[in-house]
C-alpha positions in Angstrom: 97.9 66.0 -55.3 95.7 63.4 -57.0 92.1 63.2 -56.1 92.6 59.9 -54.5 95.0 61.2 -52.3 92.9 64.4 -51.8 89.8 62.1 -50.9 91.9 60.1 -48.6 93.1 62.9 -46.6 89.7 64.7 -46.3 88.5 61.3 -45.0 91.0 61.3 -42.5 90.2 64.6 -41.4 86.4 63.6 -41.2 87.5 60.5 -39.0 89.6 62.8 -36.7 86.6 65.4 -36.3 84.2 62.3 -35.6 86.6 61.2 -32.7 86.4 64.6 -31.1 82.8 64.7 -31.5 82.5 61.6 -29.4 85.0 63.1 -26.8 83.1 66.1 -26.6 79.8 64.1 -26.4 81.2 61.8 -23.8 82.1 64.8 -21.6 79.0 66.6 -22.0 77.1 63.3 -21.0 79.2 62.8 -17.8 79.0 66.4 -16.5 75.1 66.3 -17.1 74.8 63.1 -14.9 77.1 64.5 -12.6 74.9 67.6 -12.1 71.9 65.5 -12.2 73.4 63.2 -9.2 73.9 66.0 -7.1 70.7 67.6 -7.9 72.0 70.6 -9.6 71.0 72.4 -12.9 72.5 70.9 -15.8 72.2 74.0 -17.7 75.4 75.6 -16.8 77.5 77.7 -19.2 80.0 75.0 -19.8 77.4 72.3 -20.3 75.7 74.8 -23.0 79.0 75.6 -24.7 79.7 71.5 -25.0 76.5 71.2 -26.7 77.1 74.0 -29.2 80.7 72.4 -29.9 78.9 68.9 -30.3 76.8 70.6 -33.2 79.6 72.5 -34.5 81.8 69.3 -34.8 78.8 67.3 -36.4 78.2 70.1 -38.9 82.1 70.1 -39.8 82.1 66.1 -40.2 79.3 66.5 -42.4 81.0 69.5 -44.6 84.4 67.8 -44.8 82.6 64.4 -46.0 80.6 66.0 -48.6 83.8 67.8 -50.1 
């Protein structure tokens, strides 16, 4: 496998991770807004897990881009 194809593949993976990060971020935003509109605590376990997933995906994207 050539260096160019490896770089291209890593870029494609990083782009895919970024898309999933955006999906998780959107879901978390909608869940927090829904909870707020109902006067509920937005700090539930599911929302906390989504925020953690955001952090992990953002880290994964940076790591893959640096590879």
